[in-house]
C-alpha positions as semicolon CSV with decimal commas, in nm:
position;residue;x (nm);y (nm);z (nm)
1;M;18,483;19,382;10,256
2;D;18,833;19,219;10,215
3;D;19,188;19,369;10,330
4;S;19,274;19,528;9,966
5;K;18,921;19,728;9,970
6;H;18,976;19,862;10,302
7;Q;19,325;19,991;10,228
8;E;19,217;20,103;9,898
9;L;18,945;20,322;10,091
10;E;19,216;20,401;10,376
11;R;19,450;20,548;10,074
12;Y;19,191;20,768;9,959
13;E;19,007;20,851;10,297
14;P;19,169;21,223;10,365
15;D;18,956;21,343;10,047
16;T;18,943;21,705;10,129
17;A;18,898;22,052;9,889
18;L;19,216;22,116;9,843
19;T;19,234;21,781;9,680
20;R;18,955;21,849;9,472
21;L;19,051;22,166;9,380
22;I;19,410;22,040;9,250
23;R;19,317;21,704;9,092
24;I;19,188;21,812;8,763
25;P;19,470;22,106;8,691
26;V;19,771;21,855;8,813
27;R;19,654;21,579;8,578
28;I;19,600;21,803;8,294
29;V;19,996;21,943;8,370
30;V;20,086;21,630;8,397
31;L;19,967;21,473;8,091
32;V;20,144;21,801;7,948
33;L;20,460;21,727;8,048
34;V;20,407;21,343;8,023
35;L;20,277;21,286;7,677
36;P;20,579;21,404;7,473
37;V;20,771;21,169;7,698
38;R;20,564;20,905;7,614
39;M;20,550;20,938;7,284
40;V;20,951;20,956;7,243
41;W;20,975;20,652;7,476
42;D;20,706;20,479;7,252
43;L;20,931;20,538;6,902
44;L;21,231;20,462;7,090
45;A;21,095;20,135;7,184
46;A;20,932;20,060;6,813
47;G;21,287;20,203;6,647
48;W;21,482;19,915;6,886
49;H;21,251;19,622;6,797
50;A;21,244;19,721;6,425
51;A;21,679;19,764;6,468
52;D;21,666;19,406;6,646
53;R;21,434;19,203;6,375
54;T;21,616;19,397;6,060
55;L;21,929;19,465;6,174
56;L;22,073;19,317;6,516
57;R;21,911;18,957;6,483
58;P;22,046;18,910;6,109
59;L;22,406;19,095;6,203
60;G;22,426;18,837;6,488
61;R;22,353;18,494;6,299
62;G;22,562;18,672;5,996
63;L;22,878;18,723;6,244
64;A;22,809;18,400;6,409
65;W;22,817;18,190;6,075
66;L;23,125;18,407;6,001
67;A;23,327;18,319;6,307
68;D;23,232;17,979;6,295
69;T;23,341;17,900;5,934
70;L;23,667;18,147;5,913
71;I;23,777;18,090;6,288
72;L;23,607;17,785;6,494
73;T;23,630;17,518;6,177
74;P;23,976;17,637;6,078
75;L;24,070;17,627;6,442
76;S;23,926;17,284;6,476
77;W;24,069;17,126;6,181
78;L;24,369;17,253;6,276
79;F;24,351;17,136;6,685
80;T;24,243;16,758;6,532
81;H;24,437;16,704;6,217
82;V;24,736;16,907;6,272
83;L;24,828;17,021;6,673
84;T;24,669;16,670;6,823
85;P;24,902;16,447;6,594
86;L;25,209;16,689;6,647
87;A;25,167;16,725;7,002
88;L;25,152;16,283;6,978
89;A;25,467;16,290;6,772
90;V;25,674;16,544;7,017
91;T;25,527;16,358;7,334
92;W;25,636;16,039;7,132
93;L;25,996;16,187;7,063
94;A;26,084;16,343;7,404
95;T;25,969;16,002;7,587
96;A;26,199;15,792;7,345
97;L;26,441;16,062;7,389
98;F;26,461;16,170;7,730
99;I;26,276;15,980;7,940
100;W;26,331;15,601;7,819
101;P;26,718;15,673;7,867
102;W;26,694;15,793;8,185
103;I;26,454;15,479;8,298
104;G;26,700;15,230;8,131
105;L;27,007;15,417;8,275
106;W;26,819;15,376;8,616
107;R;26,708;15,039;8,604
108;Y;27,012;14,851;8,420
109;V;27,325;15,083;8,556
110;V;27,258;15,254;8,873
111;V;27,014;15,039;9,030
112;P;27,243;14,751;8,987
113;V;27,560;14,922;9,078
114;A;27,377;15,059;9,397
115;K;27,274;14,735;9,482
116;Y;27,586;14,496;9,422
117;G;27,855;14,751;9,480
118;V;27,716;14,965;9,769
119;A;27,417;14,816;9,922
120;V;27,576;14,433;9,948
121;P;27,904;14,539;10,090
122;L;27,753;14,778;10,344
123;V;27,525;14,508;10,453
124;W;27,812;14,245;10,467
125;L;28,033;14,520;10,699
126;Y;27,781;14,589;10,900
127;G;27,662;14,228;10,975
128;T;28,020;14,068;11,002
129;V;28,188;14,361;11,136
130;L;28,046;14,669;11,265
131;T;27,783;14,448;11,454
132;P;28,042;14,243;11,693
133;L;28,229;14,543;11,728
134;G;27,928;14,722;11,869
135;Q;27,831;14,456;12,090
136;G;28,155;14,435;12,260
137;A;28,177;14,837;12,287
138;A;27,836;14,832;12,421
139;W;27,927;14,519;12,708
140;L;28,258;14,755;12,796
141;L;28,060;15,097;12,823
142;G;27,780;14,890;13,065
143;K;28,049;14,753;13,303
144;V;28,216;15,089;13,273
145;G;27,895;15,312;13,335
146;R;27,804;15,085;13,620
147;G;28,112;15,118;13,817
148;A;28,112;15,510;13,773
149;A;27,729;15,498;13,903
150;W;27,840;15,304;14,211
151;L;28,116;15,543;14,239
152;L;27,867;15,848;14,216
153;A;27,603;15,704;14,399
154;T;27,866;15,648;14,667
155;L;28,088;15,959;14,733
156;V;27,793;16,235;14,548
157;V;27,441;16,104;14,595
158;A;27,469;15,974;14,919
159;P;27,583;16,270;15,125
160;A;27,377;16,516;14,937
161;G;27,045;16,303;15,044
162;G;27,192;16,327;15,414
163;L;27,264;16,683;15,423
164;W;26,899;16,789;15,235
165;R;26,731;16,556;15,478
166;Y;26,875;16,594;15,813
167;A;26,997;16,985;15,771
168;L;26,833;17,158;15,490
169;V;26,483;17,010;15,530
170;P;26,447;17,102;15,944
171;A;26,584;17,437;15,894
172;A;26,387;17,597;15,674
173;R;26,068;17,433;15,809
174;Y;26,098;17,550;16,188
175;G;26,338;17,827;16,106
176;V;26,127;18,006;15,827
177;I;25,781;17,864;15,731
178;V;25,640;17,794;16,078
179;P;25,736;18,161;16,206
180;L;25,575;18,326;15,858
181;V;25,261;18,099;15,927
182;W;25,204;18,257;16,290
183;L;25,279;18,584;16,162
184;Y;24,974;18,535;15,904
185;G;24,735;18,428;16,110
186;A;24,786;18,587;16,435
187;V;24,891;18,958;16,265
188;L;24,847;18,972;15,912
189;T;24,459;18,855;15,888
190;P;24,340;19,044;16,168
191;L;24,476;19,388;16,078
192;G;24,341;19,277;15,701
193;R;23,980;19,249;15,851
194;G;23,963;19,565;16,078
195;T;24,077;19,756;15,753
196;A;23,823;19,595;15,503
197;W;23,553;19,677;15,773
198;A;23,688;20,033;15,824
199;L;23,675;20,120;15,416
200;D;23,333;19,940;15,420
201;R;23,195;20,184;15,624
202;V;23,392;20,448;15,450
203;W;23,231;20,360;15,122
204;Q;22,873;20,287;15,253
205;G;22,869;20,656;15,392
206;T;22,991;20,834;15,048
207;A;22,759;20,618;14,838
208;W;22,456;20,736;15,056
209;V;22,547;21,096;15,044
210;L;22,624;21,064;14,649
211;G;22,290;20,902;14,595
212;G;22,072;21,163;14,758
213;V;22,251;21,443;14,576
214;W;22,175;21,237;14,235
215;K;21,819;21,208;14,272
216;G;21,790;21,542;14,323
217;I;21,925;21,618;14,022
218;A;21,740;21,343;13,833
219;A;21,415;21,487;13,943
220;T;21,495;21,846;13,831
221;G;21,629;21,715;13,488
222;R;21,314;21,459;13,463
223;G;21,104;21,822;13,513
224;L;21,332;22,003;13,268
225;G;21,287;21,693;12,996
226;I;20,909;21,688;13,016
227;A;20,868;22,100;12,955
228;V;21,118;22,096;12,668
229;T;20,951;21,739;12,539
230;W;20,607;21,947;12,565
231;L;20,716;22,249;12,405
232;V;20,865;22,044;12,096
233;M;20,606;21,832;12,033
234;T;20,323;22,155;12,062
235;L;20,527;22,395;11,850
236;L;20,714;22,196;11,611
237;V;20,581;21,786;11,575
238;A;20,197;21,906;11,562
239;P;20,187;22,175;11,278
240;A;20,458;21,941;11,076
241;S;20,231;21,641;11,141
242;W;19,932;21,840;11,027
243;L;20,119;21,966;10,746
244;Y;20,240;21,647;10,584
245;R;19,859;21,506;10,678
246;R;19,652;21,740;10,516
247;V;19,912;21,912;10,236
248;L;20,222;21,749;10,202
249;A;20,026;21,346;10,155
250;P;19,741;21,456;9,974
251;V;19,938;21,680;9,705
252;G;20,193;21,390;9,646
253;R;19,940;21,134;9,621
254;E;19,720;21,304;9,369
255;I;20,037;21,401;9,160
256;A;20,191;21,037;9,186
257;D;19,814;20,924;9,040
258;A;19,799;21,217;8,797
259;A;20,128;21,092;8,684
260;E;20,003;20,718;8,635
261;V;19,669;20,823;8,480
262;A;19,860;21,054;8,252
263;W;20,134;20,802;8,154
264;R;19,834;20,545;8,022
265;I;19,669;20,819;7,846
266;A;19,971;20,925;7,692
267;G;19,970;20,572;7,584
268;Y;19,665;20,544;7,427
269;L;19,771;20,866;7,217
270;S;20,085;20,770;7,118
271;R;19,914;20,422;7,030
272;A;19,712;20,621;6,819
273;V;19,962;20,887;6,638
274;G;20,142;20,522;6,576
275;R;19,831;20,388;6,400
276;G;19,799;20,700;6,208
277;I;20,130;20,723;6,068
278;A;20,160;20,338;5,982
279;W;19,820;20,377;5,791
280;L;19,984;20,665;5,614
281;F;20,323;20,487;5,542
282;R;20,116;20,159;5,413
283;H;19,884;20,386;5,165
284;L;20,147;20,624;5,042
285;I;20,456;20,386;5,017
286;G;20,374;20,018;5,098
287;A;20,072;20,005;4,845
288;P;20,264;20,172;4,542
289;V;20,544;19,964;4,646
290;A;20,344;19,617;4,634
291;W;20,164;19,732;4,291
292;A;20,465;19,825;4,158
293;Y;20,649;19,485;4,248
294;R;20,348;19,279;4,142
295;T;20,251;19,445;3,845
296;V;20,626;19,542;3,682
297;C;20,916;19,389;3,868
298;T;20,744;19,009;3,888
299;P;20,668;18,983;3,529
300;L;20,993;19,150;3,406
301;G;21,147;18,886;3,671
302;H;20,963;18,583;3,498
303;F;21,029;18,716;3,165
304;V;21,419;18,757;3,226
305;R;21,380;18,413;3,378
306;D;21,197;18,262;3,127
307;A;21,391;18,437;2,824
308;L;21,734;18,516;2,921
309;W;21,826;18,316;3,232
310;A;21,678;17,990;3,143
311;P;21,818;17,916;2,755
312;A;22,154;18,034;2,868
313;R;22,175;17,825;3,156
314;R;22,071;17,526;2,906
315;A;22,364;17,672;2,682
316;A;22,567;17,635;2,931
317;L;22,493;17,308;3,070
318;E;22,505;17,162;2,711
319;A;22,831;17,358;2,635
320;G;22,979;17,219;2,946
321;R;22,863;16,848;2,849
322;V;23,037;16,876;2,496
323;A;23,341;17,026;2,675
324;R;23,308;16,727;2,915
325;G;23,335;16,496;2,600
326;A;23,590;16,643;2,430
327;L;23,812;16,624;2,678
328;A;23,751;16,225;2,740
329;T;23,821;16,214;2,378
330;A;24,099;16,346;2,360
331;R;24,258;16,176;2,687
332;E;24,129;15,855;2,533
333;T;24,330;15,956;2,213
334;V;24,642;16,067;2,395
335;R;24,598;15,724;2,609
336;Q;24,609;15,482;2,256
337;A;24,849;15,740;2,084
338;R;25,105;15,661;2,406
339;R;24,975;15,286;2,416
340;D;25,112;15,239;2,025
341;A;25,416;15,475;2,030
342;W;25,511;15,212;2,316
343;R;25,433;14,904;2,153
344;A;25,674;15,050;1,843
345;L;25,935;15,123;2,083
346;V;25,903;14,808;2,249
347;G;25,784;14,562;2,002
348;G;25,480;14,328;1,964
349;T;25,458;14,000;2,147
350;A;25,675;13,713;2,046
351;G;25,459;13,393;1,835
352;A;25,167;13,582;1,790
353;R;24,943;13,380;1,517
354;S;24,888;13,625;1,192
355;G;24,502;13,759;1,185
356;E;24,477;13,799;1,571
357;P;24,459;14,099;1,732
358;Q;24,771;14,206;1,940
359;G;24,780;14,231;2,296
360;V;24,995;14,200;2,616
361;P;24,947;13,819;2,704
362;A;24,835;13,747;3,064
363;R;25,148;13,549;3,181
364;T;25,494;13,610;3,060
365;L;25,632;13,254;3,120
366;G;25,885;13,272;2,800
367;S;25,882;13,654;2,783
368;T;26,189;13,841;3,012
369;T;25,991;14,152;2,888
370;T;25,708;14,304;3,079
371;V;25,472;14,591;2,929
372;P;25,385;14,795;3,272
373;S;25,139;15,044;3,080
374;A;24,974;14,836;2,899
375;A;24,634;14,625;2,962
376;Q;24,675;14,270;2,979
377;A;24,484;14,056;2,698
378;P;24,272;13,751;2,801
379;E;24,409;13,398;2,895
380;T;24,263;13,227;2,530
381;S;24,278;13,415;2,195
382;L;23,973;13,468;1,976
383;L;24,131;13,135;1,751
384;D;24,093;12,933;2,048
385;E;23,729;13,044;2,087
386;K;23,619;12,988;1,782
387;L;23,772;12,596;1,825
388;V;23,588;12,552;2,103
389;K;23,307;12,685;1,956
390;Q;23,268;12,465;1,611
391;G;23,383;12,152;1,842
């Protein structure tokens, strides 16, 4: 037997008469309480799934398309075609107006002036004037400093060193340090050792007395604690443990199992009720609506499409075609009338042969008038073409 089966048996091990007595009533009561909750839960879940499929998802897709069409696409176009070129133009203008002039001023005015007007004269002044002057002043100060140092060492340092070595050091050594060392070794050290020995003996005696008193108190407290612990375990812990193990744990376990079983049974009942309602809806509403759609709406829609919509569409297409042809003819007529009016105002081509169609020559070698709106004529006339063919 594996561990899971062993744990399952241990779970139902305290199966007493109390648990068998309360099991069926508790399950019935819990089923009565849980069934409405489960049916409301299933109804809300079905409504949520239906609203999600039929309303929320299409609404979300529509809002996304609307946001993309009305906001994102115009903003992208605005950023690409307006803001970016405007920013580039502003950047170039700012660079041309503010940066390039300062760069030119720095490169061609400030740097040459600072270099040839300040730096070069200062370098020359430092190299030719200040450096020799400083070297002379340093040599003079060195001589003066060495003389002052010799005088200071002769008049001050040597007497002070002799006074320190031959007067102050012997006086401090034999007048202060040697007596203090003798006093510490011969008097203070034995006195401190004797005082420490006396204090150690006093502390040991006090600790022995306090230890005996504490042991007595600890023995008395241990006996009292054992008695109190036995009373608490006998009067409180044991009854509470028995009550929890024999009453509360079986009742709680049965209530939890009853709730689980009742939730599962309520799910089966709720599913059966839902299927019954769906069957009634399908046979009372869905089937008549489908029959009306197939037998009435579909033939009526086909009739409207074939008898009304298709002829109207063909008539609209034909009217559009005729209108486009009429507009093209009107445009050609207006263009021809404008061309004829221009020829009438300007005049025909010089040296044109009789019987040949008038046109604008391709080259105007002997003419000073150019007709910009007229089409060019071919290089050779019709008479020249006939002569070429006959010859």
